[in-house]
N, C-alpha and C positions, 0 to 999 in steps of 0.2 A: 664118260664113265670109266672107272679104273678097270684094267684087265686083271685076269686071274694070276698071271705070273708075278705082278707087283705084290699081290696079297701074299703069295707064298714066300717071297723074299722078306716081306715085313714080318711075318710070323717067325721065320728063321732068325732074323736079326733080333727081334724082341725077346726071344727066348734066352739070349746070351747077355744082352746089355740093356740099359735103360731104354724103354721104347721111344723116348724123345729123340734118341740118336738115330732112330730108324725111319724117321719121317722123310718123305720125298720133298723135293722143292715145289711140288704141286699140292702138298698138304695145306688145307685151309685151317688156319689157327683161330680159335675162338676163345677169348678171354672173359671169364666171369669177373666183372668188376664189383658188382654187388651180388652176393650169393643168395640162394633160396633158403633162408633161415639156416645159414651155415653150410648148406650143401652146394658145393661149387659146380656140380654138373646137373643141378636141378633134378636129382634122382635118376639121371641117365647113366647108370653104371659108372665106369671110370672115365668116360668121355673120350676113350681112345678110338682110333680107326677100327680096331677090332670090334669094339662095342657097336659102332655105327653099322658095321657089316652084320653083326649078330642080330641087330634090330631090323634087318632086311632093307636098309637104306640103299637105294639104287646108286647113289653117290656116297661113298663111305670114307674117302680120304680126308677126314676132318678130325680135329682134336680140340677138346674143351679142357681148359685148365683154369684154376683159380690162382695159380702162382704168377704174380705180376712180374717176377724177375726171371722166369724160365726162358723167355724169349724177349728180344728187344720190343718195346711197345709198338714201334712203327711196323713191325712184321705181322701184327695181328690183323686178320681180315674182318673180324666182328668182335664187338664188346657187348656183353650182356649186363643189363642193369635191372635188378629186381626192384621194381618201383615201390612195392609195399614196404620195403625197408630202406628207402632212400634217406640217408642221414649224412650230415656234414663230415662225420668221422671217416666216411669212405673216400672223401675227396673227389676230384675229377682228374682225368688223364691230363698230363702236361704236354702231350703231343697228340695231335689229331691230323690224320691224313685225309684228303678229300675222298679217297675210295673206301675208307673204313665205314662199316655199318655199326651204328650205335642202336642197339636193340632195346626197346622199351618192353619189358616182360612183366606182366601182371595178371594174377588170377583172382585178386580181390576186386570187389565192385568199384566202379569209378566214384561212387559216393563215399566210400571208405578209404580211397587212395587219392590224396591230393598231390598235385604236382607243383613244385616250387616255380615261381615266376621265372627264376634264372634258368629253368630247364625247358622253357616254352619252345625254343627252337634248337633243342639239344639232340633229339633223337631223329633218326631217318627211317627206322623200321619198327613196326609194332608186332608183338607176339602176345596176344591176350585172349580172354574168353569171348570177346566180341567177334562175330562172324565176319565183320568187315575189316578185321586186322589183316596185315600183310600175311601173317601166319596165324591162323586161329588155333588156340590151344583150349579145347573144350573139355568139360569134366566127364562127359560120357558120350557114347555113340550108339546108334541103332543101325543094325544091318539087316538085309534081307536074308532069307534062309540059304541063299547061294553065296553069301559072303560079300555082297555089294553094299557099300556105305549108303545108307538111306538118309540118315540125319545125324547131326544138325545140318541143315541147308536153308537157304533163304526161301525156297519154294519146293519142298519135297513132294513128290507125287505119291501120296499114300494110296494104297489099295483100299477101296471102299467095298465093304460087304454088307449085304442086307441084314438087319438085326435078327430077322426071323430065320435066316439060313442056318442050316445045321453046321456044327463044328465040334471037333473033338478036343475037349479040354485036356491039356497035358496032365498025366497022372500025378506028377509032383504038385501041380496047382490044385488038382481035385483033392488030394490028400490034405494039402495045406488049408483049404477051405473047410474041410470036415473037422479039422482040429482047432479052428479059431475059437478063442474064448472071450476076447475083449473087443471093444469098439475101436478105439483110436489111441495111437502112441505118438508122442512127441519127444524127440531126442534133441536137447538144446543146452548150450553152454553160455550164451550171451542173453541176458535177461531183459535188457533195455535196448531197443533197436529203433532205427529210423523208420523201418517198415511197419512198426507198431504191431508186429506179429503176436506179441504177448497179450495185447488187448483183444486181438482177433480170437485167440484161444480162450480167453476168459469169457468172451461173448458166446462162443460155442458151448462152453460148459453151462452157462446160464440158460441156454436153449435146450439143455437136456442131453448134450453129447458128453459121454464119459471119456475123458482124456487122461491117460496115464503119462505123467511127465518124468522123463529120465534126464539126469545130469544136474548141473549146478542150479538150475531154475526150478527143480522139482524135488520130490522126496524119494525118488527111486534112482537106483544106480545100476549100471552095467558096464562091462568092459567093451571096448570098440570091437573086439573079436567076437563077442557074443551078441552084438547088436542085431545082425540079420536074423539069427535064430529067435531072439525075443520078439522082433518085429513081426515075424511070421505068425504069431499068435493073435495078431490084431487084424481087423477088417480094413482099417485105414491107417495110413502113415502120413502125418502132417509134415510135409516137405516145405517148410516156411523159411524163406530167405530173410537175411537181416537187413537187406535193402532191395528196393524195387528198381532194378536197372535193366536196360535193354540187353538181351542175350545172357543175363546173369542167372545161370541155373547150375547149381553145384551138385556134388555127389549125393545129396540128400534124396533126390528123385531117383537116381540109379539104385540107391539102397532100398527104396520102396519097391521098385520093380523086381529087384533080385530077391527080396524077402517074400514075394508072393502076396503082397498087399496092394491095395489101390491107393496111389498117391493123391493126397489133397495138396495141391501146389499153390503156394503164394509166391509169386515172382513177377518181376517186371518184364520177363521175356515173353515173346510171342510163342506160346507153347506149341503151335502147329509147326514151328520150325524144328522142334525137338522130339515130339511124342506123337504116336499114332492116334487117330481119332478114337474117342470113347475109351481111352486107357487111363484117364485121370479125371479129377475134378478141379476146375479152374477157380480157385478161391478169390483171386483178384477180380475176376469177371462177375462172380455170383454174389460175393459178400457173405457175411456170417449167417444170416437168416436162411438164404437159399441153399447154402452149403449144408447147413444142419438138416434141412428138409431132404436134400438129395442123399445124404448119408443114411438117414432113417429109411428112406424109400428103398435104397439098395439092400440094406440089411433085412428088410421085411420081404424081399422077393429074391429068392436064390437064383432064378434064371437071369434077372437083371444084373445081379452082382457078378455072375459068371461071365456075362457079356463084356465086362471090363477087362477080361483076360483074352478076348478074341484075338488081340494083336499077336499072340503067340503062334497063330497059324502062319503068319507071313514074316515075322521079324524076330530078332533076338538081340540081346545086349550082352556082350561077352563078359566073362569073369574079370575081376581085378580092376574094374574101372572106378577106382577110388583115388582121390588126391591127384586126379589128372593122369593116372597111369592106365595100364591095361590096353595099350595100343596094339593093333594088328601089325603084322610084318610090313615094314616100309611106310607106315602111316604116321610115325611119331613126328611131332613138329620139328625136332632137330634134324630129321631126315630132309625135311623141306628146306630148312636153313642151309644145310650142307649142299643140297642141290643148287640153291640160289647162289651160293658163293662160287660154285664151280661153273655155273652157266651165266653168271652175272645178270640174272633175270630181274633183279630189283632196279638196277641202274640208278640208284639214289645216292647222289653225292651231297645234296642239299637237304638240310633238316627242314622239318615242317612244323606247323603250329600244333603240337601234340595236345596242349591244353584245350584248344578249341575242338579238336577231334574227340578227345576223351569225354568232354562234358556235353557234347551235342548229340542229338539223335541221328540215326543213320540217314533219315530223310532230310535232315538239315532244318527241320521246322520246329525244333524244340530241344529240350534237355534230354540227356541220355538216361536220367533217373527221375522217378517220381519222388519229389522232395520229402513228402510225407503221405502216408496212407490217408484216405478220406476219413474225416472225423465222423461222418454220419454212419460209419461202420459200427461205432461204439457208443454205448451209453455212458454217461458220466460216472455211473456206479463202478465202471471197470477201467478207470483211468489211472489206477495207482499200481504200485509195485507188485510183482508176481507173487512173491512169497507172503 
């Protein structure tokens, strides 16, 4: 770990000249070869050692840059490749040293992110939403009241409380419940998906669930900034993913939790890895008919509905956890990458079969995604376009 005196010298130097000239010979250099939709630091500030330190990283002498000519290619310790934008126009490095890490970075589902055969043995480190990645980059986190990370984990030890035991509903949630006006909201921009979520919603409507649809696929609109406030007026928030893949759970569920609604989650993830018991409705497990029944049952019984918020007694999900941001001090995935570079903890010089890993389940006994949602969820009357 770097000492404080080095940090003081770096700050003093960087205040007079280009910070690149102030890097020590121990600085780990990270090159973004394929950026995150144009952002070369993946929304991690300016990628300087100063920003690593401000993020609470225990190892902060690292620098991220998207400038391929800023340093000789062979001096970089790691190269980042945003797999969702992999395109021939980005090319490939013409020099590769055995000790360099080629990092496969992806936040989109494996079903929506195909890897070219030429890249099968290209990467040697993974940084994705999957919990079995070398560095997991999840969309939101759940903490205990004392600030300990509770989830996502493979086997979180959730605190179980008796349903009939007394609990004090947070005032903000109590007020939100009192002011609710509508049954369910769905915020959506992709209308035709492999998860067939659009058919699931149509089936719910046919079963008597009043769903208000915001975005390109409906007739209501709102800004992203107003989304949480609007969602708070609803009893339920449909957090339906566009594909059903292992561990793929996006910011939709976080938005439901933060808006004071009950998330109805359609996902390929094992939700017990991510969410406290009785805090959600598992749409994939129940199917449309039973989901509709459960929504109606909860709305008809105020006590049952309030029980869905019992998790607030023991857990919290911090602000800002949208688009993979909102990390607590020292927990950002780039902190882990910087530490790995300084401690050589990966010790991976040989690339592995990333396609096999990306497309296989973590148990190794199947695919990482459900190719299509079960057809018996839907009646033929609801097999056509949303609008």
